[in-house]
N, C-alpha and C positions, 0 to 999 in steps of 0.2 A: 060830700065827701070832702075833708079837708084834704089839701093837698101838700105832700110831705116833702114837700120841695120848699115851702114857703116859711118864710121867718115871721112866728106866730108872735116875735117880737122885734121891732123894726131896729130894735139896739143891738140886737144878736152881730157880735165884730162890730157895732158900731151904727150910729143912727143913719139914715137914710136923709139925701138931702130934699125939700120940701116940693120939688119939683118934678120927682120920683114919685109913681103911682105904687100906691101900697101893693096891689095884684102882681107887680112883676118883681118883687122882691123875693128872690130866693134866696136860699140857705145854702151857696158855691162858694167853696173853700178848694181851691185848686191843688193845694198842699196837702189837701187829705179829702179827696172823692172818695166816697161809697163805694165799692169797688164790689161789681157783679162777678163773682166768682175772683179769678187774677187779672182781669183786663180792665184797665186802665183806662183804659181807650171808649172802651162801652159805658164806664160810667158817666162821661159828657153827656151821651144820649138821652139822660134822663131830662135833660134841660131843654132837648127839640118839642115846641111844640107847645110850650112853655109863652111863647109869644116870639114876636122877631128879634126884640131885646128885652132882656133883664137885667135884674139891679143887683147885683153881691153887695151885702155891707162886710162883708170881709176881705181883708188885706188892705186895709185904708181904704172902701167903697168903691165899686167900678162898675159899668157897663158890659155887659157880654152879648155881642150878637150874635144869633143861632143861627140863622141861615147863610149858606154858602157863600151865594149873591153879596151880600153886604160882609161878609169877612173881607171879598177879596176885593170890592170894591174898599172901604175903609184902611186895608191896608196898602191900599196905591195911593192914599188922598193924602196928600201932602200941604194943600190948602188950608183943610179944614182940623187935622191931626198934625202932632208933632213928636220927636223923639226926645225932646227936649228934657222931660224927666225921665230918659232912659229906659229901656224895656221890660225889665222888671218892676212888679207890684211886689207888697206896698212901694211905695218909691225910695231909694235908697241915696244918702247923699256920698259925696265925692265923687269920683275920677269918671268922667264921660267914659264909655267905651266904644270905640272907633273901629269902624265906619258906622255902627250900628246904630248908635246913641246920638248922630246926627242927622242935620235935615240939608235939602236943596239952597242951595249950589254945592257946598263943602260937603256933603253926601259923595258926590260922584266923584270932587278931587280925590276923597281918601281911596274911593272904591277903585279906582282907576291904579292908584302908585301901590295899593296893596295885590290887588290880582295880577301885577305887573311882574310880581316877585313869584307868579305861581306858572307861569306861560306852560302849554303842551310840554315845549323842548325842556325845559327844569324840571315839570314832573317825571315827564320819561325817562329823564336823569336817577330817579328815586327807584326807579323799578327793579334792579337788582339785588338793593339791598332788602327791598319790603318783599320781595320773591323768598328770599333766604331766612329773613324772618318768619315768612307764613312756614315757611318746611320747616324750621326748627321747631314752629309751637306744634305744627301738626305731627312730628317725629316724637314729640314729648308726650303727647297723648296717644296714638296710637295704639300702643301696646297695651293700653287699659282698654281699649273698647268703648271709651267713652268719658266724657269729665263734668265739672261743674265750669257751665261756660263761661261764666261772667271772669271767675276768677283764672281760668285758664286761658282762658283769648280775649274777652271783648275789653279787659283791663289789662291787657296787653299788647296788642296789635296796634291799636290805632293810637294810641299813648305814647306806644315805643317809637311809633312813625313820628309823631310831633315831635316830642323830644327831640328825636336824631333831626328833624328839618330845623328846630331851633338849636341845634347841636347844647343839648341842656343834660347835663348829668341821667343816667336811665334809672340810676340810685334814687334819684331824688323821686321817683314814681310815687311810691306809697304817702311821701308829705303832701305833694301836691294834688294827690286823689285826695286826701282830707279834710283838702281846704277848698276845692271843687264840689264836695256834697256837702259843706255846709253852705256854700252860696246855692246852690241847685236846688236844695229841699229842704234845710230849715227854715221855718217862717217869722223865726226871731232876727229880726231886725238887725240888734246888735250882733248876735252870733254871725248873722250874716257880714257884718261889719267888720269884726272883726278876724274873718276869714279873707275877706278882699284886701283888707289893711295886710295881712300875711303874704297873699299871693302877691300883690302889688310890690311889697318890698322885696320878694325874692325878683321878681322881674328888674326890678330899678338896679338891684347890685347887679344882673347880666349884664343891662346898657351899659351901664359906666365901666365896665370892664370893657365895651366891644365898642366905645366912643369912637376910636380911632376907624373904625369901618374897614379893617383890614379881617380878609375874611369873605367866604361865600354862604356861613349860613344868612337865616330869617333877618336876626338880630343885625348883623353888621350889615347886611345888605340895606339894610332898614337905617341903619347910619350915615347911609352914602345917598339917600333918597332923597327927592324934592317935592315938596306940594305947589307946584307954579314955577314961581321965580325963587323960594326960599327951600331952604334943606328941612326936613322933619325937624320939630322941636323934638326934648329929650320927654317931655311928660307924654308927646302923642305917640311916640316907639312904643312906650310902656303900655298904654293903652292898647294897642294893637296887637301887641304883643299877648296881653294879659287874656284880651277876647280869645282869639288864634289857640292858645292855651288852655282856655276855660273849654271850646269847641273840642275840641281834642282828648281831654280828660272826662268831659260829661256827654255831652250829646253823641256822637258815635258809638261811646258804647253802650248808651243804652237802647240806641238804635238795633246793634247788633244782639245784644240781648231780646228783646221782641224777636227779632227775625230767626235767629237760632230756637229761638221756643217754639214758635210754628213749625219750622222746619222740623224738628225732631220730633214733633207731634202730627206729622202729617208725610209717611212715607209717599204717598202716592203722588206728593207735590215736589218731592226731592226725586224721584224716579224720573218724572214727566220733565223735568229740565235738565237734568243729565243725561237725558234722551235728546232732548231738542235744546241743544245750548242757545240756537235762538230768541228761544223765550225768555233766555234770562235779563236783559234790559229789561223789558216788557214789565215782566214778574218784579223786578228788583224797585220798580216805579210803584208798583201794587202794594207792595210789602210797604214803602217808604208813605204811601197814602195811608193805609188800613193802622200803619202801628205809630202815627205822628207822635212827636216827643214835643214839639216848643207852642208854648202861649205866649205872646206879645203884647207889654203897655204902651198905648199910647195915649196920650193928653189931648185932649181937642182946646184947640186955640181961639174958636168963635161959636156961636150958636149956631147948631143946625137940627134939623129932623131928620129921622131915618125911625124905619119899621113903626110909624104910629106914634115916637116917643120923640121928643126935644130931649139932645145934648147938649148941657150949657159949656160955655169958656171954663176952663178950669175940671171938669170930668174927665176921670181916667175910663179908658175902654181896654177892655182885653181882647185881644184876638187868638182863638184857638185855632190851633190847626186840626185837632181830633174832630172839634164840629164841622168845620168847614168839609173835613174830609169823609164824614158819616152822614154827611145830608143827602138823605135819597131823593131828594130833588136835583143833585148834581150828580151824584154816582148811585143808579139800581144796586140793591143790593149790599150797599155799602159796608156792613159786617161781615161779608166775604171776600176771601179769597179770589180773584178770577183771571186766570192766564187770558181769557177772551175776552179782558175788557179794552182790550185796544192800549193805545199810549196813553197814559194818563197827564194831564196838564195840571204838572206841580204849581201853586201858587207861588209867589214870591218869597217866601219863608223859605222854600226849599235851595236858592239860587243862590244861596252864600257863598263864605269862601270854602268852608269846610267841603262844600259835595267839588269844589273844583280839585283841591285834594286830593279826592279819592283817583285820579288819574293816577295815580303814585300806588295806590292799593286797588286798583282794579281786577276783579277776578280774574277778566280774561285775560290779563298781563299776569296774573297769579299764576293760573291754571298750568300754562304747560311745566312752570318751575315744579308746581307739586304735584303735576303728575311723573314728573321725572322723580320725583324723591320718595313718590306713594304708590308701588306698583297695582296696588288694588284699583285706582282709579288712571293708569297709564293707557289703558286702551280705548279710553272716550275719546269723539271728536271734538275735543275743544277748540273755538274759533277764539282767533287774537284780533278783534276790534282793535283797530289802531285811531279810533277819535277820541279826543277827548273825555271823561264823563268826569262823575261827580265823586267825592267821599261815601256817602254815605251808601249811592250803589255799590262800591268797590265793597261795603263792610258786608252787604247785603250776600251779594254773589259769593263772597269767601265762605260765610256761614254754610253757604249751600255745600260747598267742600270740607267742611271740618264736620260738619253735624252726618253727613254721610260718612264718614270713617265711622260711625261705630258698625258700617258693614265691611265684613273681610272676605279674603277669596282665598280658596284651599287649591292647591294643583296635589293631581296623581303623582307619585314618583315615576310609576312606569309608562302611562301613555300622555301625561299632558293632561288630564281631562280639569277643566274647572268647576270646584263648589263655589258656586256665590251666592252667599246670605241671603242678598235682596233677591234672587232670583229662587232660589230652595230648588226642589227637585219633582216638579211634580207628577212624571211619569212614576215614582216611587209614592205618591203621597205624602211629599216632603212639603210645606207651605212657605210659600214665600215670607222673609222673614225671620226662618230658622237658623241660630246659631250653629253652628261649624259642632259643638261641644254638647248640642240637644239632641244630635241626631243619634238613633237609634243604633243599639250598639250591632246591630246586624244587617247595617245599611252599606253598600258597597259601592263602590263607582260603576256608573252605570255603563263605562265604556268599556274597561277591561275587568273588571269583577273583584279588582283589589279590595281590602276590608280599608275601612276609614283610617286605622293605623298607617297608611301606605302614602296619607294627605297631607302634607305641609304648607300653612300658611305661606305666602307667596312675599319674597324680600326682594330687595337690590342684589 
């Protein structure tokens, strides 16, 4: 039987180099994967078992390692692979995005400089404003009992946080989002280039305004920063700030959407996490594993053998985090969310700056404020973890709280009995998850016998 993943013409999207075995050529366009239902991550699994290394002629042509072991090894490899062509495929021209598109030893200098701006103390200082924003968003959607999550939350919370950190106008959010969307998802290199130029031009003007270094926002702080014995150049500041902004505009928002969608469809997981908050750090890492969103391109700088093939100098390699995280040799039952999996050892692409920024959004910081503003969850025993963790983790935990807002609680005026939609009233035959408005007209308070008209939704 023909392999439906094989390009029947090696020129589909571009001819493969002569050193690529024809049987390893697959039609893999990571901008347009054939989706099994709505699960974009599972679409990658179709390429497992086709060989340790496969070749896609799409997006300029590139190798794709399919085994977690090889993906992790190639991600760490700074001898045979380089970031010099950037991490996006097809290769784009123009400015490098620092620090991710630098190689050792300079990448370590940039990384230390950038991370120094986001120490645990500085991140903790952001907590009050982010908690207030989370509560504001929750209060806006709570009366409706639900929301379109991407528009109401994931295109609000992380993006506004990043704009505040960089002291950029929140009203610019829509414009910046549109440019980020083109950069992240449009396979047309020209369209990507125009959007990147627009985003860079936006940042350049802000850097020029703050070159005197007066202020405590990220851009002003970078204007005072040094790499070794010299100050950061304008182009370096622009590059770093562009990468930060893109992370807040796209990557984190995408992670929020996947996590919230899963929680919305699995109320039993929501209840388990609300009941045992000690599971949350492990659960969030499991969400990040299952719903990975990043794939990074690198270029070979020398010939080497891996997975039974020879990668030639100049070949590009796409490292897919979904393929790594859905490898059954690395994670048993990889397509399932398992809260008993234990701590997930996330690969290096997760330990990016955007995860450190999550200390500001971490749900264990948000929960006390959210609970105070939303009495439906006020009695939950939220723990206040004091260690610094990362942005995508906070997003998952915030999503647990936000999705849970579709469940409401009602109190009896006479006796104070609580009807919790999540729990229902099993003794009266009311199933868990039954909305208050769907209760039978003859339902009465199980404690004092008051009819349902004597219940009111809890508010502050």
